[in-house]
Biopython code that builds the backbone (N, CA, C, O; Angstrom):
import numpy as np
from Bio.PDB.StructureBuilder import StructureBuilder

atoms = [
    (1, "MET", "N", (-32.692, -170.249, -124.813)),
    (1, "MET", "CA", (-32.118, -168.738, -125.044)),
    (1, "MET", "C", (-31.992, -168.426, -126.651)),
    (1, "MET", "O", (-32.339, -167.339, -127.111)),
    (2, "ARG", "N", (-31.546, -169.314, -127.329)),
    (2, "ARG", "CA", (-31.290, -169.152, -128.672)),
    (2, "ARG", "C", (-32.948, -168.959, -129.336)),
    (2, "ARG", "O", (-33.218, -167.961, -130.003)),
    (3, "VAL", "N", (-33.807, -169.857, -129.102)),
    (3, "VAL", "CA", (-35.079, -169.578, -129.559)),
    (3, "VAL", "C", (-35.680, -168.292, -129.324)),
    (3, "VAL", "O", (-36.415, -167.802, -130.181)),
    (4, "LEU", "N", (-35.408, -167.634, -128.118)),
    (4, "LEU", "CA", (-35.801, -166.452, -127.487)),
    (4, "LEU", "C", (-35.282, -165.415, -128.633)),
    (4, "LEU", "O", (-36.036, -164.663, -129.251)),
    (5, "LEU", "N", (-34.110, -165.483, -128.783)),
    (5, "LEU", "CA", (-33.224, -164.469, -129.521)),
    (5, "LEU", "C", (-33.828, -164.563, -130.764)),
    (5, "LEU", "O", (-34.076, -163.497, -131.326)),
    (6, "GLU", "N", (-34.103, -165.535, -131.287)),
    (6, "GLU", "CA", (-34.635, -165.998, -132.845)),
    (6, "GLU", "C", (-36.088, -165.001, -132.800)),
    (6, "GLU", "O", (-36.346, -164.008, -133.480)),
    (7, "LEU", "N", (-36.827, -165.611, -131.836)),
    (7, "LEU", "CA", (-38.107, -164.562, -132.125)),
    (7, "LEU", "C", (-38.034, -163.255, -131.823)),
    (7, "LEU", "O", (-38.896, -162.504, -132.280)),
    (8, "VAL", "N", (-37.111, -162.805, -131.093)),
    (8, "VAL", "CA", (-37.185, -161.172, -131.066)),
    (8, "VAL", "C", (-36.560, -160.687, -132.254)),
    (8, "VAL", "O", (-36.632, -159.497, -132.563)),
    (9, "ARG", "N", (-35.799, -161.748, -133.111)),
    (9, "ARG", "CA", (-35.117, -161.301, -134.398)),
    (9, "ARG", "C", (-36.424, -161.364, -135.266)),
    (9, "ARG", "O", (-36.545, -160.378, -135.994)),
    (10, "ILE", "N", (-37.349, -162.216, -135.351)),
    (10, "ILE", "CA", (-38.288, -162.448, -136.360)),
    (10, "ILE", "C", (-39.231, -161.157, -135.832)),
    (10, "ILE", "O", (-39.641, -160.554, -136.824)),
    (11, "ILE", "N", (-39.659, -160.602, -134.695)),
    (11, "ILE", "CA", (-40.652, -159.519, -134.271)),
    (11, "ILE", "C", (-39.966, -158.423, -135.053)),
    (11, "ILE", "O", (-40.527, -157.882, -136.006)),
    (12, "LEU", "N", (-38.462, -158.019, -134.556)),
    (12, "LEU", "CA", (-37.995, -157.056, -135.373)),
    (12, "LEU", "C", (-38.092, -156.992, -136.960)),
    (12, "LEU", "O", (-38.327, -155.988, -137.633)),
    (13, "ILE", "N", (-37.892, -158.101, -137.341)),
    (13, "ILE", "CA", (-37.671, -158.096, -138.721)),
    (13, "ILE", "C", (-39.270, -157.745, -139.396)),
    (13, "ILE", "O", (-39.460, -156.768, -140.120)),
    (14, "PHE", "N", (-40.171, -158.562, -139.079)),
    (14, "PHE", "CA", (-41.382, -158.317, -139.342)),
    (14, "PHE", "C", (-41.942, -156.562, -139.182)),
    (14, "PHE", "O", (-42.517, -155.817, -139.976)),
    (15, "GLY", "N", (-41.494, -156.392, -137.881)),
    (15, "GLY", "CA", (-42.060, -154.990, -137.298)),
    (15, "GLY", "C", (-41.479, -153.990, -138.242)),
    (15, "GLY", "O", (-42.179, -153.316, -138.999)),
    (16, "ILE", "N", (-40.111, -153.909, -138.171)),
    (16, "ILE", "CA", (-39.366, -152.729, -138.772)),
    (16, "ILE", "C", (-39.466, -152.725, -139.934)),
    (16, "ILE", "O", (-40.028, -151.749, -140.430)),
    (17, "LEU", "N", (-38.984, -153.768, -140.798)),
    (17, "LEU", "CA", (-38.969, -153.806, -142.212)),
    (17, "LEU", "C", (-40.321, -153.657, -142.706)),
    (17, "LEU", "O", (-40.606, -152.976, -143.692)),
    (18, "GLY", "N", (-41.329, -154.447, -141.851)),
    (18, "GLY", "CA", (-42.702, -154.599, -142.444)),
    (18, "GLY", "C", (-43.213, -153.233, -142.578)),
    (18, "GLY", "O", (-43.824, -152.822, -143.565)),
    (19, "GLY", "N", (-42.865, -152.398, -141.295)),
    (19, "GLY", "CA", (-43.325, -151.028, -141.118)),
    (19, "GLY", "C", (-42.667, -149.882, -142.423)),
    (19, "GLY", "O", (-43.222, -148.939, -142.985)),
    (20, "ILE", "N", (-41.604, -150.316, -142.541)),
    (20, "ILE", "CA", (-40.867, -149.386, -143.667)),
    (20, "ILE", "C", (-41.756, -149.588, -144.990)),
    (20, "ILE", "O", (-42.455, -148.689, -145.457)),
    (21, "LEU", "N", (-41.634, -151.012, -145.594)),
    (21, "LEU", "CA", (-42.183, -151.349, -146.510)),
    (21, "LEU", "C", (-43.666, -150.950, -146.896)),
    (21, "LEU", "O", (-44.138, -150.763, -148.017)),
    (22, "SER", "N", (-44.378, -150.856, -145.422)),
    (22, "SER", "CA", (-45.566, -150.330, -145.807)),
    (22, "SER", "C", (-46.017, -148.900, -145.817)),
    (22, "SER", "O", (-47.033, -148.472, -146.366)),
    (23, "GLN", "N", (-45.206, -148.276, -145.196)),
    (23, "GLN", "CA", (-45.413, -146.765, -145.404)),
    (23, "GLN", "C", (-44.793, -146.449, -146.724)),
    (23, "GLN", "O", (-45.239, -145.403, -147.198)),
    (24, "LEU", "N", (-43.865, -147.068, -147.480)),
    (24, "LEU", "CA", (-43.176, -146.938, -148.698)),
    (24, "LEU", "C", (-44.531, -147.354, -149.596)),
    (24, "LEU", "O", (-44.834, -146.557, -150.483)),
    (25, "LEU", "N", (-45.306, -148.462, -149.440)),
    (25, "LEU", "CA", (-46.473, -148.524, -150.470)),
    (25, "LEU", "C", (-47.338, -147.837, -150.257)),
    (25, "LEU", "O", (-47.993, -147.562, -151.263)),
    (26, "LYS", "N", (-47.776, -147.257, -149.054)),
    (26, "LYS", "CA", (-48.439, -146.455, -148.773)),
    (26, "LYS", "C", (-48.440, -145.203, -149.572)),
    (26, "LYS", "O", (-49.452, -144.704, -150.065)),
    (27, "ASN", "N", (-47.195, -144.714, -149.667)),
    (27, "ASN", "CA", (-46.806, -143.351, -150.427)),
    (27, "ASN", "C", (-46.846, -143.395, -151.960)),
    (27, "ASN", "O", (-47.200, -142.487, -152.712)),
    (28, "VAL", "N", (-46.339, -144.845, -152.335)),
    (28, "VAL", "CA", (-46.616, -145.013, -153.691)),
    (28, "VAL", "C", (-48.194, -145.008, -154.069)),
    (28, "VAL", "O", (-48.605, -144.327, -155.008)),
    (29, "TYR", "N", (-49.049, -145.812, -153.276)),
    (29, "TYR", "CA", (-50.473, -145.600, -153.468)),
    (29, "TYR", "C", (-50.952, -144.258, -153.735)),
    (29, "TYR", "O", (-51.533, -143.934, -154.771)),
    (30, "LEU", "N", (-50.660, -143.410, -152.662)),
    (30, "LEU", "CA", (-50.994, -141.881, -152.925)),
    (30, "LEU", "C", (-50.691, -141.192, -153.774)),
    (30, "LEU", "O", (-51.361, -140.202, -154.066)),
    (31, "ALA", "N", (-49.291, -141.630, -154.570)),
    (31, "ALA", "CA", (-48.744, -140.892, -155.499)),
    (31, "ALA", "C", (-49.613, -140.893, -156.765)),
    (31, "ALA", "O", (-49.866, -139.949, -157.513)),
    (32, "PHE", "N", (-50.038, -142.261, -156.835)),
    (32, "PHE", "CA", (-50.929, -142.921, -157.915)),
    (32, "PHE", "C", (-52.355, -142.306, -157.966)),
    (32, "PHE", "O", (-53.192, -142.524, -158.842)),
    (33, "GLY", "N", (-52.486, -141.522, -156.909)),
    (33, "GLY", "CA", (-54.087, -141.086, -156.677)),
    (33, "GLY", "C", (-54.962, -142.068, -156.211)),
    (33, "GLY", "O", (-56.148, -141.994, -156.533)),
    (34, "MET", "N", (-54.467, -143.190, -155.338)),
    (34, "MET", "CA", (-55.542, -144.444, -155.207)),
    (34, "MET", "C", (-55.884, -143.989, -153.856)),
    (34, "MET", "O", (-55.255, -143.082, -153.310)),
    (35, "ASP", "N", (-56.968, -144.660, -153.249)),
    (35, "ASP", "CA", (-57.478, -144.667, -151.840)),
    (35, "ASP", "C", (-56.608, -145.459, -150.988)),
    (35, "ASP", "O", (-56.996, -146.592, -150.703)),
    (36, "ALA", "N", (-55.473, -145.039, -150.524)),
    (36, "ALA", "CA", (-54.790, -145.944, -149.871)),
    (36, "ALA", "C", (-55.196, -146.375, -148.403)),
    (36, "ALA", "O", (-54.747, -147.357, -147.811)),
    (37, "TYR", "N", (-56.342, -145.259, -147.806)),
    (37, "TYR", "CA", (-56.545, -145.446, -146.498)),
    (37, "TYR", "C", (-57.653, -146.630, -146.485)),
    (37, "TYR", "O", (-57.641, -147.369, -145.501)),
    (38, "ASN", "N", (-58.475, -146.833, -147.360)),
    (38, "ASN", "CA", (-59.497, -147.708, -147.395)),
    (38, "ASN", "C", (-59.184, -149.222, -148.068)),
    (38, "ASN", "O", (-59.844, -150.227, -147.800)),
    (39, "TYR", "N", (-57.967, -149.175, -149.059)),
    (39, "TYR", "CA", (-57.919, -150.313, -149.618)),
    (39, "TYR", "C", (-55.957, -150.758, -149.309)),
    (39, "TYR", "O", (-55.314, -151.666, -149.835)),
    (40, "GLY", "N", (-55.578, -149.918, -148.490)),
    (40, "GLY", "CA", (-53.992, -150.178, -148.464)),
    (40, "GLY", "C", (-53.692, -151.516, -147.642)),
    (40, "GLY", "O", (-52.638, -152.147, -147.721)),
    (41, "TRP", "N", (-55.000, -151.910, -146.684)),
    (41, "TRP", "CA", (-54.770, -152.948, -145.899)),
    (41, "TRP", "C", (-54.373, -154.189, -146.939)),
    (41, "TRP", "O", (-53.616, -155.023, -146.443)),
    (42, "ILE", "N", (-54.690, -154.365, -147.995)),
    (42, "ILE", "CA", (-54.647, -155.577, -148.944)),
    (42, "ILE", "C", (-53.174, -155.519, -149.108)),
    (42, "ILE", "O", (-52.561, -156.543, -148.804)),
    (43, "GLY", "N", (-52.405, -154.351, -149.597)),
    (43, "GLY", "CA", (-50.856, -154.325, -149.570)),
    (43, "GLY", "C", (-50.236, -154.552, -148.387)),
    (43, "GLY", "O", (-49.178, -155.180, -148.423)),
    (44, "TYR", "N", (-50.655, -154.185, -147.361)),
    (44, "TYR", "CA", (-49.837, -154.652, -146.223)),
    (44, "TYR", "C", (-49.923, -156.212, -145.976)),
    (44, "TYR", "O", (-48.975, -156.876, -145.558)),
    (45, "ILE", "N", (-51.047, -156.669, -146.254)),
    (45, "ILE", "CA", (-51.104, -158.278, -145.979)),
    (45, "ILE", "C", (-50.093, -158.972, -147.071)),
    (45, "ILE", "O", (-49.455, -160.001, -146.848)),
    (46, "ALA", "N", (-50.061, -158.190, -148.340)),
    (46, "ALA", "CA", (-48.857, -158.818, -149.328)),
    (46, "ALA", "C", (-47.582, -158.474, -148.638)),
    (46, "ALA", "O", (-46.674, -159.282, -148.836)),
    (47, "ILE", "N", (-47.366, -157.667, -148.032)),
    (47, "ILE", "CA", (-45.915, -157.431, -147.622)),
    (47, "ILE", "C", (-45.549, -158.376, -146.393)),
    (47, "ILE", "O", (-44.398, -158.786, -146.239)),
    (48, "LEU", "N", (-46.687, -158.731, -145.443)),
    (48, "LEU", "CA", (-46.305, -159.858, -144.578)),
    (48, "LEU", "C", (-46.096, -161.140, -145.235)),
    (48, "LEU", "O", (-45.231, -161.901, -144.802)),
    (49, "ILE", "N", (-46.815, -161.449, -146.250)),
    (49, "ILE", "CA", (-46.645, -162.798, -146.984)),
    (49, "ILE", "C", (-45.318, -162.882, -147.775)),
    (49, "ILE", "O", (-44.679, -163.922, -147.929)),
    (50, "PHE", "N", (-44.981, -161.671, -148.255)),
    (50, "PHE", "CA", (-43.640, -161.456, -148.811)),
    (50, "PHE", "C", (-42.362, -161.838, -147.852)),
    (50, "PHE", "O", (-41.448, -162.603, -148.159)),
    (51, "LEU", "N", (-42.512, -161.149, -146.663)),
    (51, "LEU", "CA", (-41.605, -161.023, -145.684)),
    (51, "LEU", "C", (-41.508, -162.524, -144.983)),
    (51, "LEU", "O", (-40.527, -162.752, -144.276)),
    (52, "PHE", "N", (-42.483, -163.516, -145.166)),
    (52, "PHE", "CA", (-42.715, -164.540, -144.636)),
    (52, "PHE", "C", (-42.023, -165.726, -145.527)),
    (52, "PHE", "O", (-41.431, -166.717, -145.099)),
    (53, "VAL", "N", (-42.261, -165.354, -146.873)),
    (53, "VAL", "CA", (-41.563, -165.972, -147.876)),
    (53, "VAL", "C", (-39.969, -166.172, -147.742)),
    (53, "VAL", "O", (-39.363, -167.234, -147.886)),
    (54, "LEU", "N", (-39.314, -164.630, -147.366)),
    (54, "LEU", "CA", (-38.110, -164.312, -147.724)),
    (54, "LEU", "C", (-37.384, -165.010, -146.229)),
    (54, "LEU", "O", (-36.265, -165.519, -146.155)),
    (55, "TYR", "N", (-38.405, -164.850, -145.097)),
    (55, "TYR", "CA", (-37.790, -165.443, -144.050)),
    (55, "TYR", "C", (-37.572, -167.084, -144.010)),
    (55, "TYR", "O", (-36.562, -167.691, -143.656)),
    (56, "ARG", "N", (-38.764, -167.584, -144.455)),
    (56, "ARG", "CA", (-38.454, -168.945, -144.452)),
    (56, "ARG", "C", (-37.589, -169.513, -145.523)),
    (56, "ARG", "O", (-36.993, -170.542, -145.207)),
    (57, "ASN", "N", (-37.376, -168.997, -146.871)),
    (57, "ASN", "CA", (-36.273, -169.380, -147.556)),
    (57, "ASN", "C", (-34.896, -168.913, -147.439)),
    (57, "ASN", "O", (-33.995, -169.618, -147.893)),
    (58, "LYS", "N", (-34.638, -167.792, -146.876)),
    (58, "LYS", "CA", (-33.440, -167.024, -146.511)),
    (58, "LYS", "C", (-32.871, -166.776, -145.325)),
    (58, "LYS", "O", (-31.839, -167.251, -144.849)),
    (59, "TRP", "N", (-33.745, -165.869, -144.815)),
    (59, "TRP", "CA", (-33.247, -165.377, -143.388)),
    (59, "TRP", "C", (-33.384, -166.320, -142.203)),
    (59, "TRP", "O", (-32.687, -165.981, -141.247)),
    (60, "GLN", "N", (-34.026, -167.293, -142.048)),
    (60, "GLN", "CA", (-33.868, -168.431, -141.143)),
    (60, "GLN", "C", (-32.627, -169.246, -140.892)),
    (60, "GLN", "O", (-32.471, -169.919, -139.873)),
    (61, "PHE", "N", (-31.710, -169.148, -141.919)),
    (61, "PHE", "CA", (-30.506, -169.773, -141.867)),
    (61, "PHE", "C", (-29.591, -169.061, -141.528)),
    (61, "PHE", "O", (-28.531, -169.675, -141.416)),
    (62, "SER", "N", (-29.541, -167.857, -141.282)),
    (62, "SER", "CA", (-28.613, -166.645, -140.767)),
    (62, "SER", "C", (-28.954, -166.494, -139.436)),
    (62, "SER", "O", (-28.062, -165.985, -138.757)),
    (63, "GLY", "N", (-30.120, -166.823, -138.778)),
    (63, "GLY", "CA", (-30.270, -166.713, -137.352)),
    (63, "GLY", "C", (-29.568, -167.557, -136.370)),
    (63, "GLY", "O", (-28.710, -168.359, -136.738)),
    (64, "TRP", "N", (-29.956, -167.383, -134.919)),
    (64, "TRP", "CA", (-29.512, -167.911, -133.986)),
    (64, "TRP", "C", (-29.879, -169.466, -133.652)),
    (64, "TRP", "O", (-29.206, -170.385, -133.184)),
    (65, "TYR", "N", (-31.133, -169.376, -134.061)),
    (65, "TYR", "CA", (-31.739, -170.756, -133.960)),
    (65, "TYR", "C", (-31.191, -171.889, -135.008)),
    (65, "TYR", "O", (-31.127, -171.848, -136.237)),
    (66, "LYS", "N", (-30.827, -172.895, -134.101)),
    (66, "LYS", "CA", (-30.113, -174.019, -135.037)),
    (66, "LYS", "C", (-30.714, -175.465, -134.866)),
    (66, "LYS", "O", (-30.109, -176.478, -135.218)),
    (67, "GLY", "N", (-31.988, -175.460, -134.279)),
    (67, "GLY", "CA", (-32.608, -176.618, -134.092)),
    (67, "GLY", "C", (-33.221, -177.483, -135.436)),
    (67, "GLY", "O", (-32.911, -177.237, -136.602)),
    (68, "LYS", "N", (-33.948, -178.308, -135.095)),
    (68, "LYS", "CA", (-34.825, -178.883, -135.983)),
    (68, "LYS", "C", (-36.066, -178.242, -137.052)),
    (68, "LYS", "O", (-36.801, -177.560, -136.338)),
    (69, "GLY", "N", (-36.496, -178.218, -138.311)),
    (69, "GLY", "CA", (-37.390, -177.948, -138.419)),
    (69, "GLY", "C", (-37.261, -176.811, -139.387)),
    (69, "GLY", "O", (-38.246, -176.228, -139.839)),
    (70, "ARG", "N", (-35.498, -176.378, -139.826)),
    (70, "ARG", "CA", (-35.287, -175.241, -140.346)),
    (70, "ARG", "C", (-35.283, -175.912, -141.919)),
    (70, "ARG", "O", (-34.404, -176.653, -142.359)),
    (71, "GLU", "N", (-36.343, -175.511, -142.548)),
    (71, "GLU", "CA", (-36.148, -176.016, -143.919)),
    (71, "GLU", "C", (-36.906, -175.114, -144.764)),
    (71, "GLU", "O", (-37.876, -174.472, -144.362)),
    (72, "LYS", "N", (-36.351, -175.072, -146.179)),
    (72, "LYS", "CA", (-37.137, -173.899, -147.217)),
    (72, "LYS", "C", (-38.582, -174.333, -147.184)),
    (72, "LYS", "O", (-39.039, -175.324, -146.616)),
    (73, "LEU", "N", (-39.233, -173.405, -147.903)),
    (73, "LEU", "CA", (-40.447, -173.637, -148.434)),
    (73, "LEU", "C", (-40.345, -174.393, -149.759)),
    (73, "LEU", "O", (-39.462, -174.089, -150.560)),
    (74, "PRO", "N", (-41.297, -175.454, -150.037)),
    (74, "PRO", "CA", (-41.261, -175.848, -151.168)),
    (74, "PRO", "C", (-41.063, -175.039, -152.495)),
    (74, "PRO", "O", (-41.520, -173.897, -152.545)),
    (75, "LYS", "N", (-40.506, -175.489, -153.411)),
    (75, "LYS", "CA", (-40.778, -174.393, -154.501)),
    (75, "LYS", "C", (-42.137, -173.960, -154.961)),
    (75, "LYS", "O", (-42.507, -172.786, -154.960)),
    (76, "LYS", "N", (-42.786, -174.882, -155.317)),
    (76, "LYS", "CA", (-44.119, -174.632, -155.739)),
    (76, "LYS", "C", (-44.858, -173.824, -154.714)),
    (76, "LYS", "O", (-45.670, -173.018, -155.168)),
    (77, "VAL", "N", (-44.710, -173.900, -153.308)),
    (77, "VAL", "CA", (-45.235, -172.978, -152.338)),
    (77, "VAL", "C", (-44.777, -171.713, -152.507)),
    (77, "VAL", "O", (-45.623, -170.819, -152.511)),
    (78, "SER", "N", (-43.447, -171.380, -152.671)),
    (78, "SER", "CA", (-42.959, -170.115, -152.837)),
    (78, "SER", "C", (-43.425, -169.543, -154.040)),
    (78, "SER", "O", (-43.695, -168.342, -154.014)),
    (79, "GLN", "N", (-43.566, -170.157, -155.060)),
    (79, "GLN", "CA", (-44.124, -169.571, -156.346)),
    (79, "GLN", "C", (-45.677, -169.078, -156.172)),
    (79, "GLN", "O", (-46.027, -167.961, -156.552)),
    (80, "VAL", "N", (-46.537, -169.972, -155.590)),
    (80, "VAL", "CA", (-47.688, -169.708, -155.164)),
    (80, "VAL", "C", (-47.839, -168.382, -154.434)),
    (80, "VAL", "O", (-48.585, -167.474, -154.799)),
    (81, "LEU", "N", (-46.975, -168.366, -153.259)),
    (81, "LEU", "CA", (-47.060, -167.246, -152.517)),
    (81, "LEU", "C", (-46.598, -165.970, -153.143)),
    (81, "LEU", "O", (-47.180, -164.924, -152.854)),
    (82, "THR", "N", (-45.538, -165.979, -154.027)),
    (82, "THR", "CA", (-45.173, -164.918, -154.623)),
    (82, "THR", "C", (-46.320, -164.186, -155.699)),
    (82, "THR", "O", (-46.575, -162.988, -155.820)),
    (83, "PHE", "N", (-46.834, -165.220, -156.337)),
    (83, "PHE", "CA", (-48.018, -164.981, -157.388)),
    (83, "PHE", "C", (-49.071, -164.098, -156.310)),
    (83, "PHE", "O", (-49.459, -162.957, -156.559)),
    (84, "VAL", "N", (-49.341, -164.662, -155.410)),
    (84, "VAL", "CA", (-50.421, -164.110, -154.433)),
    (84, "VAL", "C", (-50.269, -162.713, -153.818)),
    (84, "VAL", "O", (-51.197, -161.949, -153.556)),
    (85, "VAL", "N", (-48.685, -162.449, -153.588)),
    (85, "VAL", "CA", (-48.157, -161.134, -153.274)),
    (85, "VAL", "C", (-48.283, -160.252, -154.395)),
    (85, "VAL", "O", (-48.693, -159.096, -154.283)),
    (86, "ILE", "N", (-47.910, -160.822, -155.553)),
    (86, "ILE", "CA", (-48.256, -159.745, -156.524)),
    (86, "ILE", "C", (-49.734, -159.479, -156.777)),
    (86, "ILE", "O", (-50.030, -158.284, -156.804)),
    (87, "ILE", "N", (-50.796, -160.416, -156.983)),
    (87, "ILE", "CA", (-51.848, -159.892, -157.253)),
    (87, "ILE", "C", (-52.393, -159.169, -155.979)),
    (87, "ILE", "O", (-53.381, -158.499, -156.277)),
    (88, "LEU", "N", (-52.145, -159.108, -154.973)),
    (88, "LEU", "CA", (-52.615, -158.302, -153.647)),
    (88, "LEU", "C", (-52.041, -156.781, -153.847)),
    (88, "LEU", "O", (-52.638, -155.720, -153.664)),
    (89, "LEU", "N", (-50.617, -157.018, -154.305)),
    (89, "LEU", "CA", (-50.332, -155.780, -154.406)),
    (89, "LEU", "C", (-50.720, -154.961, -155.462)),
    (89, "LEU", "O", (-50.415, -153.775, -155.334)),
    (90, "LEU", "N", (-51.397, -155.333, -156.615)),
    (90, "LEU", "CA", (-52.042, -154.963, -157.823)),
    (90, "LEU", "C", (-53.615, -154.681, -157.396)),
    (90, "LEU", "O", (-54.172, -153.791, -158.038)),
    (91, "SER", "N", (-54.274, -155.259, -156.520)),
    (91, "SER", "CA", (-55.396, -155.404, -156.297)),
    (91, "SER", "C", (-55.657, -153.870, -155.777)),
    (91, "SER", "O", (-56.310, -153.276, -156.635)),
    (92, "PRO", "N", (-55.371, -153.074, -154.698)),
    (92, "PRO", "CA", (-55.948, -151.656, -154.439)),
    (92, "PRO", "C", (-55.919, -150.789, -155.497)),
    (92, "PRO", "O", (-56.577, -149.755, -155.383)),
    (93, "PRO", "N", (-55.279, -150.992, -156.538)),
    (93, "PRO", "CA", (-55.235, -149.937, -157.655)),
    (93, "PRO", "C", (-56.570, -150.159, -158.533)),
    (93, "PRO", "O", (-57.304, -149.295, -159.014)),
    (94, "VAL", "N", (-56.660, -151.358, -158.594)),
    (94, "VAL", "CA", (-57.951, -151.774, -159.483)),
    (94, "VAL", "C", (-59.218, -151.681, -158.766)),
    (94, "VAL", "O", (-60.293, -151.428, -159.309)),
    (95, "ILE", "N", (-59.063, -151.874, -157.658)),
    (95, "ILE", "CA", (-60.589, -151.949, -156.773)),
    (95, "ILE", "C", (-60.948, -150.215, -156.750)),
    (95, "ILE", "O", (-62.044, -149.659, -156.822)),
    (96, "SER", "N", (-59.630, -149.656, -156.627)),
    (96, "SER", "CA", (-59.789, -148.078, -156.411)),
    (96, "SER", "C", (-60.441, -147.446, -157.791)),
    (96, "SER", "O", (-61.336, -146.605, -157.881)),
    (97, "ILE", "N", (-59.817, -148.018, -158.680)),
    (97, "ILE", "CA", (-60.495, -147.616, -160.122)),
    (97, "ILE", "C", (-61.985, -147.942, -160.164)),
    (97, "ILE", "O", (-62.824, -147.066, -160.373)),
    (98, "VAL", "N", (-62.302, -149.261, -159.956)),
    (98, "VAL", "CA", (-63.558, -149.623, -160.338)),
    (98, "VAL", "C", (-64.676, -149.065, -159.220)),
    (98, "VAL", "O", (-65.890, -149.090, -159.426)),
    (99, "MET", "N", (-64.120, -148.615, -158.140)),
    (99, "MET", "CA", (-65.364, -148.049, -156.963)),
    (99, "MET", "C", (-65.226, -146.583, -157.261)),
    (99, "MET", "O", (-65.878, -145.838, -156.529)),
    (100, "SER", "N", (-64.400, -145.962, -158.329)),
    (100, "SER", "CA", (-64.684, -144.664, -158.386)),
    (100, "SER", "C", (-65.718, -144.221, -159.362)),
    (100, "SER", "O", (-66.013, -143.029, -159.449)),
]
sb = StructureBuilder()
sb.init_structure("model")
sb.init_model(0)
sb.init_chain("A")
sb.init_seg("    ")
for serial, (resi, resn, name, xyz) in enumerate(atoms, 1):
    if name == "N":
        sb.init_residue(resn, " ", resi, " ")
    sb.init_atom(name, np.array(xyz, "f"), 0.0, 1.0, " ", f" {name:<3s}", serial, name[0])
structure = sb.get_structure()
């Protein structure tokens, strides 16, 4: 039962928080005059990776599941994924400028 509750929690975190963050990112891209409709999906992938890193390093320890396999991502992996998130978030503006 705890596993099912944790799964529902993960779906809600990624669904609701991911939706809010992607709408915010879309508005930021549009405010800067970028083509958020063609290149915004790159930023959305960045948001999902960001939420994954947050979940694995922080949020999984405050949930219902108490079984084995609960460990943080290695520090190097967290750093690489965070760097990838930054690159992906900055890519749509660059691509939009280059393609104009």
